[in-house]
N, C-alpha and C positions, 0 to 999 in steps of 0.2 A: 386230779385233786387240786382245787384252788384254795390258796391260803390268802387271808387278808393281810394288809400291811400291819395291822395291829398284832397279828400272830408273829410276824417277823420282828416287830419291835420288842415284843416280850422275849423272844429268843435272844435278840441282840443285847438287851439289858441284862439278861442272866448269864450270857456266855461271852459277850464282846465279839461275837462273830456276826458280820454284816450279811445283809440279804443276798448280795451277789455271791459271796462265798458259799452260802447255804445253797443257792440255786446251782452253782457249779458242782457242789458235792452231790446234789440230787441228780444231776445229769449223769454223773459218774455211776451213781447207784443204779440208775435205770439201765445202764449199759452192762451191768454185771449181775451175776447170780448171787444173791445174798444167802442162799442156802449152802453155798460153797464156803466151808469154814475158813480157808485161807483168805479169800476175798473179804469176808466179814471181819476177820481179825485186822486186816490192813485198814479197813474203814474205821474200826474202833480206835486204832492207834492214831490215825490221821485226825479223827475228831478230838482225841485227847490233846494232841499237839496244838490244834486250832484253838482250843479253849484254855490251854495252859493247865489242864488237869491231868494228874497222873492216874493211869488205869492199871490197877494191880492185876496180876495173872488170875487171881481168884475172881475178881469182878469181871474181867474179860471173859472167863469161862462161863460165868453166869449169863452174861449178855448173849454170847454165842448160843448157849443152850436154849435161852428164851426165844431167840429169833428162829433157830433151826426147827424148834418144836412148836412154832406158831403160838407162842404165849405172850406176844406183844399186843397191848391194847390198841384198838382201832382209833380211839380218841386221844390224839397226842396232846390236846389242850389240858388233859388231866395231869400231865407232867409239869405244866407251867404254873 
């Protein structure tokens, strides 16, 4: 999956997380099974810390359910 610099720029503007940090996280994600609930929760918490956003237990549960049940859209640009 190739992303353009404009994609990373949009993310950085919204989250204050740089391209290198995003790529490092992507590498970590590729090396782990996101269907494993524990791993997924760790990633969610890490993303929350990186962006300075608090993730409630309820929101975390919803994210985990969406990912585990393949309910995440393929087009990430829709979120930006």
